[in-house]
ROFITI-744001 format. One record per residue (C-alpha): residue in one letter; x, y, z. Coordinates in steps of 0.02 Angstrom, whole numbers, padded with zeros to 5 digits, always signed. Layout:
aXYZ
...
END
This chain:
m+00000+00000+00000
t+00070+00165-00051
d+00076+00303+00076
t-00001+00463+00014
m+00039+00635+00079
l-00115+00725+00144
p-00117+00908+00100
e-00082+01019+00247
t-00236+01111+00305
a-00226+01294+00257
q-00234+01411+00406
p-00364+01549+00387
e-00295+01723+00383
p-00342+01831+00533
v-00485+01950+00504
r-00424+02127+00493
l-00554+02257+00532
p-00537+02426+00450
p-00492+02568+00568
l-00639+02670+00630
g-00560+02839+00604
p-00619+03001+00685
l-00792+02993+00603
g-00818+02813+00656
w-00769+02848+00836
a-00883+03000+00837
r-01028+02893+00773
w-00992+02760+00904
a-00986+02890+01044
w-01150+02966+00983
r-01237+02797+00984
q-01176+02763+01159
l-01230+02934+01222
t-01403+02923+01145
s-01442+02749+01211
m-01577+02731+01342
r-01454+02645+01458
v-01338+02796+01460
a-01486+02915+01480
l-01544+02823+01636
l-01365+02818+01701
l-01348+03007+01678
l-01516+03036+01762
m-01457+02936+01913
l-01290+03026+01910
l-01380+03194+01910
a-01478+03142+02063
v-01318+03089+02152
a-01231+03250+02101
a-01372+03350+02181
v-01343+03270+02351
p-01205+03393+02405
g-01331+03532+02376
s-01434+03467+02521
v-01284+03421+02630
f-01185+03583+02620
p-01258+03760+02635
q-01279+03848+02468
r-01229+04028+02435
r-01383+04059+02331
i-01497+04013+02477
d-01402+04067+02633
p-01229+04145+02608
t-01210+04180+02794
k-01216+03994+02832
v-01081+03966+02701
d-00972+04097+02786
g-01002+04012+02953
y-00958+03841+02882
l-00796+03909+02808
a-00753+03990+02974
e-00780+03826+03069
h-00694+03713+02941
t-00535+03805+02899
t-00452+03652+02819
s-00588+03564+02720
g-00695+03717+02688
p-00582+03801+02558
w-00561+03638+02463
l-00748+03609+02460
d-00770+03787+02399
r-00648+03756+02256
l-00745+03600+02208
g-00908+03697+02202
a-00990+03613+02353
f-01071+03779+02403
d-01129+03819+02226
v-01178+03644+02169
y-01312+03688+02042
s-01202+03814+01951
s-01040+03714+01961
p-00956+03657+01799
w-00970+03471+01839
f-01156+03481+01879
s-01187+03583+01721
a-01090+03455+01618
i-01200+03312+01681
y-01354+03419+01651
l-01304+03456+01471
l-01255+03276+01432
l-01422+03215+01498
f-01513+03340+01389
v-01418+03287+01232
s-01440+03103+01275
l-01628+03122+01297
v-01647+03217+01134
g-01547+03089+01037
c-01641+02946+01118
v-01820+03010+01117
v-01833+03090+00944
p-01796+02930+00843
r-01909+02829+00957
a-02049+02955+00936
k-02038+02942+00746
q-02040+02752+00753
h-02186+02752+00875
w-02284+02869+00762
k-02263+02752+00615
s-02307+02597+00718
a-02463+02676+00791
r-02527+02721+00617
s-02489+02552+00538
a-02615+02409+00531
p-02603+02265+00655
p-02494+02121+00591
r-02569+01975+00497
t-02637+01821+00586
p-02510+01684+00627
r-02540+01516+00544
r-02541+01415+00705
l-02635+01512+00838
e-02625+01367+00961
r-02439+01400+00986
l-02467+01573+01057
p-02459+01599+01246
a-02649+01620+01263
h-02769+01521+01154
a-02948+01461+01157
s-03064+01385+01026
a-03244+01332+01008
t-03351+01241+00878
v-03522+01317+00841
d-03663+01297+00718
g-03665+01477+00654
s-03593+01534+00489
p-03413+01596+00478
e-03472+01768+00423
e-03585+01783+00574
m-03446+01729+00695
l-03322+01849+00617
e-03445+01993+00636
k-03469+01948+00819
a-03280+01945+00841
r-03268+02117+00761
t-03401+02185+00879
a-03320+02108+01034
l-03149+02177+00994
r-03210+02350+00948
r-03305+02358+01112
r-03137+02334+01198
r-03061+02472+01091
f-02944+02365+00990
r-02883+02425+00820
l-02936+02298+00688
a-02876+02234+00520
e-02942+02091+00413
h-02826+01959+00342
d-02831+01792+00251
g-02967+01843+00132
g-03086+01900+00267
t-03074+01743+00375
s-02971+01816+00517
l-02954+01975+00617
a-02798+02053+00693
a-02826+02169+00842
e-02704+02277+00936
k-02709+02398+01083
g-02595+02466+01218
y-02495+02594+01121
t-02532+02710+01266
a-02394+02622+01363
e-02262+02671+01236
t-02342+02843+01219
g-02329+02864+01407
n-02148+02809+01404
l-02108+02938+01271
a-02211+03070+01363
f-02109+03036+01520
h-01945+03065+01430
l-02013+03216+01336
a-02070+03286+01503
l-01894+03264+01570
l-01832+03366+01423
g-01963+03497+01461
l-01909+03501+01642
l-01728+03528+01594
v-01774+03668+01473
s-01893+03750+01597
i-01766+03748+01737
a-01633+03820+01621
a-01753+03954+01561
g-01795+03997+01741
t-01613+04032+01778
l-01605+04152+01629
v-01762+04255+01662
g-01777+04235+01851
y-01683+04297+02003
s-01660+04254+02185
g-01591+04353+02329
q-01572+04351+02517
v-01618+04493+02632
t-01627+04521+02819
v-01782+04616+02876
v-01794+04681+03054
e-01962+04705+03140
g-02035+04873+03094
q-01913+04910+02954
p-01975+04921+02773
f-01899+04833+02625
s-01914+04885+02443
n-01878+04766+02300
v-01724+04856+02234
a-01553+04779+02208
v-01462+04888+02336
m-01570+04823+02479
y-01522+04641+02454
n-01384+04558+02553
t-01349+04449+02402
l-01435+04447+02232
s-01414+04319+02094
a-01502+04362+01932
g-01512+04281+01761
s-01428+04355+01609
r-01598+04414+01543
v-01643+04507+01704
d-01618+04694+01721
t-01575+04715+01906
g-01615+04900+01892
d-01795+04862+01848
l-01852+04726+01968
p-02041+04701+01995
p-02087+04839+02118
f-02160+04798+02288
t-02131+04845+02470
l-02132+04738+02626
t-02133+04775+02812
l-02107+04642+02946
d-02237+04690+03075
s-02195+04551+03197
l-02106+04385+03207
k-02163+04257+03334
v-02047+04114+03378
d-02089+03982+03508
f-01963+03863+03586
d-01997+03706+03686
n-01970+03744+03870
g-02071+03602+03946
s-01979+03449+03881
g-01817+03381+03944
g-01665+03310+03859
g-01631+03351+03678
q-01803+03429+03649
l-01774+03573+03769
g-01759+03732+03666
a-01816+03650+03504
p-01909+03772+03391
r-02096+03743+03382
m-02166+03888+03282
f-02105+04025+03166
t-02241+04147+03110
g-02215+04318+03034
a-02346+04452+03002
v-02296+04556+02851
t-02376+04702+02761
v-02347+04698+02574
a-02396+04820+02438
d-02382+04775+02254
a-02359+04907+02120
g-02516+05013+02118
g-02606+04901+02243
p-02663+04936+02420
p-02562+04865+02567
s-02617+04697+02633
t-02567+04596+02785
r-02503+04419+02754
t-02441+04278+02864
l-02270+04208+02828
r-02224+04033+02888
v-02090+03904+02854
n-02130+03813+02690
q-02280+03930+02665
p-02212+04074+02561
v-02300+04237+02524
d-02331+04274+02340
v-02321+04455+02284
g-02357+04476+02100
g-02268+04316+02053
t-02121+04346+02171
r-02116+04222+02315
l-02048+04262+02489
f-01983+04115+02591
l-01943+04121+02776
v-01775+04032+02791
g-01704+04099+02954
n-01724+04215+03101
g-01625+04291+03241
y-01607+04435+03362
a-01563+04615+03322
p-01506+04713+03477
v-01555+04897+03468
l-01403+05005+03506
t-01367+05190+03519
v-01186+05246+03502
r-01134+05423+03549
d-00966+05491+03495
g-00838+05588+03598
a-00933+05750+03570
g-01093+05675+03642
n-01184+05669+03476
v-01284+05518+03419
a-01174+05438+03286
f-01276+05278+03267
s-01446+05218+03323
g-01539+05065+03263
a-01561+04876+03266
v-01411+04771+03218
p-01443+04591+03161
f-01332+04465+03249
l-01301+04296+03166
p-01343+04141+03272
r-01202+04014+03283
d-01287+03870+03375
s-01457+03802+03424
q-01458+03911+03581
y-01447+04067+03471
t-01276+04120+03531
s-01258+04261+03405
l-01114+04362+03335
g-01120+04536+03260
v-01027+04697+03232
v-01071+04882+03237
k-00977+05005+03127
v-00992+05190+03171
p-00897+05286+03036
d-00983+05452+03078
a-00916+05458+03257
q-00805+05610+03291
p-00664+05637+03313
r-00628+05450+03308
q-00724+05313+03220
v-00793+05175+03331
a-00816+04990+03294
l-00894+04860+03409
r-00882+04671+03400
g-01014+04583+03502
l-01085+04422+03569
f-01272+04417+03606
l-01341+04283+03725
p-01531+04265+03742
t-01514+04170+03906
a-01341+04209+03970
v-01235+04117+04098
v-01049+04129+04127
d-00968+03957+04122
p-00803+03944+04217
v-00725+03850+04071
k-00817+03907+03914
g-00850+04085+03970
p-01015+04172+03925
v-01138+04051+03843
s-01324+04043+03809
i-01420+03896+03883
f-01590+03930+03802
p-01637+04013+03637
g-01780+04115+03710
l-01762+04288+03787
t-01753+04234+03970
d-01601+04334+04029
p-01524+04424+03878
r-01351+04498+03887
l-01236+04584+03763
f-01047+04565+03773
l-00945+04691+03673
t-00766+04737+03633
a-00730+04912+03566
y-00607+04981+03438
v-00570+05160+03388
s-00473+05241+03247
a-00347+05380+03256
p-00425+05554+03251
g-00475+05600+03074
v-00422+05432+03002
d-00538+05312+02908
g-00491+05160+03009
l-00642+05061+02947
g-00587+05080+02766
l-00762+05125+02707
d-00691+05256+02588
s-00575+05132+02501
g-00708+05074+02379
v-00680+04890+02425
p-00843+04798+02464
q-00856+04743+02646
s-00968+04624+02740
v-01087+04703+02865
y-01049+04561+02985
e-00861+04589+03005
f-00726+04722+02997
d-00537+04728+02982
d-00458+04796+03142
k-00281+04818+03075
d-00303+05008+03068
l-00399+05016+03232
t-00347+05017+03413
q-00436+04906+03538
l-00490+04997+03696
t-00422+04932+03862
d-00473+04944+04045
d-00377+05016+04192
k-00268+04861+04201
g-00218+04869+04018
e-00326+04718+03975
p-00443+04719+03824
l-00602+04807+03874
r-00749+04689+03905
i-00919+04773+03900
l-01070+04685+03977
l-01240+04762+03942
a-01416+04717+03994
p-01566+04793+03905
g-01586+04974+03955
t-01407+05001+04017
t-01269+05117+03955
f-01081+05099+03958
d-00961+05246+03942
l-00811+05208+03833
p-00640+05258+03903
d-00527+05395+03833
g-00678+05501+03786
a-00726+05387+03643
g-00913+05403+03681
s-01043+05284+03751
v-01147+05131+03703
t-01329+05106+03756
f-01420+04939+03742
d-01597+05004+03709
g-01688+04839+03678
i-01707+04687+03566
k-01800+04657+03404
r-01814+04502+03298
y-01769+04489+03117
a-01818+04370+02978
a-01701+04303+02845
l-01799+04297+02682
d-01760+04209+02520
i-01846+04305+02380
r-01869+04217+02214
y-01947+04261+02048
d-01960+04118+01925
p-02090+04136+01785
a-02047+03961+01722
k-02111+03874+01879
v-02282+03846+01798
w-02199+03754+01655
v-02096+03653+01779
l-02255+03601+01868
g-02341+03557+01704
f-02198+03449+01643
a-02185+03365+01813
v-02369+03317+01804
l-02344+03256+01625
a-02195+03150+01679
l-02298+03071+01819
a-02443+03035+01701
g-02327+02961+01569
l-02239+02851+01695
t-02406+02790+01763
a-02466+02746+01588
s-02306+02655+01544
l-02316+02550+01702
f-02501+02503+01705
v-02555+02495+01522
r-02527+02327+01435
r-02477+02311+01253
r-02583+02168+01183
r-02621+02086+01017
l-02770+01971+00986
w-02814+01868+00834
a-02979+01785+00789
r-02998+01658+00650
v-03150+01565+00584
s-03144+01404+00484
t-03249+01247+00452
d-03212+01071+00509
d-03244+00906+00417
e-03425+00905+00476
g-03457+01079+00407
r-03469+01163+00577
t-03384+01330+00612
v-03225+01330+00717
v-03183+01494+00805
e-03007+01522+00872
v-02948+01668+00978
a-02766+01690+01030
g-02668+01829+01113
l-02492+01893+01137
s-02435+02022+01264
r-02275+02115+01296
g-02205+02052+01460
d-02291+01945+01590
d-02479+01968+01580
t-02584+01856+01692
a-02745+01934+01626
l-02712+01886+01445
q-02785+01709+01451
p-02945+01766+01541
l-02964+01903+01410
v-02950+01776+01269
r-03081+01666+01350
e-03195+01815+01380
v-03186+01868+01197
l-03218+01692+01137
a-03367+01673+01255
e-03442+01830+01182
i-03417+01766+01005
a-03469+01585+01032
p-03561+01552+01195
g-03550+01374+01252
p-03415+01242+01281
q-03238+01293+01233
s-03076+01199+01211
h-02908+01272+01266
q-02748+01221+01186
h-02574+01277+01243
d-02397+01234+01199
p-02316+01190+01367
k-02145+01223+01293
h-02183+01406+01264
q-02331+01451+01373
n-02230+01516+01521
d-02076+01572+01426
p-02075+01763+01432
k-01929+01767+01312
h-02033+01673+01185
q-02181+01789+01214
n-02078+01945+01181
d-01965+01879+01044
p-02009+01970+00881
k-01923+01831+00784
h-02044+01702+00855
q-02191+01814+00817
n-02138+01831+00636
d-02116+01642+00624
e-02293+01618+00685
e-02356+01743+00558
END
């Protein structure tokens, strides 16, 4: 036997894919960005990115709390400020997520909306050849004519608001309903787009600001009276909607009957305000937490409160250089409050006071003066005094550099001292006066008023935000509770000449009500005994029920 050489098997050459190139990579990135998976991921990421806005104080809402946080956290505070933790919703990283989500939703929803429009206008698909292989199936044999049974099927399906189409030469019906589920899904995503656009529009044409209003003092809606004002690029801050406001009274109740951690807890904040819109008569309103007052579309929120000691400062010549209420900022739950008084008009030397107000004061041997209750039980005012050189602007008010009303730089001032050369400590009770040494004047503690910290917002897009939020809720509800179903009805004759009626159904996803619906339709078409045939291999296989390839095979 002669040995033969078998040919060596040829090795296939490796498949070499062409390079994508810049355009190919751009197309790939666009497809990834506009996928529903990425859109949902960005939506979740946006929610996570908004968490620091509720953890850290925000400058737009309460800049004084931000200043207090930075003063208490000297190490981590500046780093958080650089990362935008106190301006979360205007930070570059939050804006980037916001913009990517908007682009992703547009690229995802628009093609789906076009496809859904075409599907909703197209006729239901033709009847599969073997209805008994569908997940829900029922049949019955009757004595009526096929035409009569088909007309009954048409009536039964139309009563249930199915869209109908005839197939197989008028011997079968295809019915379809449930497009509302996909419509609701698209409405939900379109509403998200509307929410993003409305919120962005609100930042362009709206404004928000913070102001401190003391009892009895009026406030006019002009830019110079705000502590801080943040306005959109389309807002003219010189022409804000005109209105005036006066805080008539502010009532604050604290818990003084409970023990433990509830002692001193706030129980009620209620403010009586008199507001007057442009051209309208004054009206008295009640201002509460989470119950803002609306003045011509501008909403006033009560976000804080505190005490404003009323002081009178006389200069060295005995003239009144300052008189009024000075808001002090609370630093803890007991309303231990800090504040400053600047008296640039005092002659011949300017006077500056730095103070600590305690609503219920005690002197702790270790901690020093502290407040043990936030209510006005035993109020005291502790002050230190500074003066400038005669004729010198030690406060720097003429330098043109903006300054905070809650602090001053004492580098050009001299702190007053007592007879022992120690820094002067001034303790005042309501109604008392203290004479400053070296002929610098006197300080009188006349009384105490309350003040309210208000957040004033004007956002004409809030109605659109509400509308799109309702639309998103309605769309989500429809997508969750409406079932997409297809039913088919076929009539034929058996060997004995009797009419055989078959009804079968297919649903997207698990649908326990599909089989009862099929039986109900068949009972309406052909009352009497019915036979039910199912393919055990596929009856409980959701993958088979939703597989378009299987559905086309059946057709």
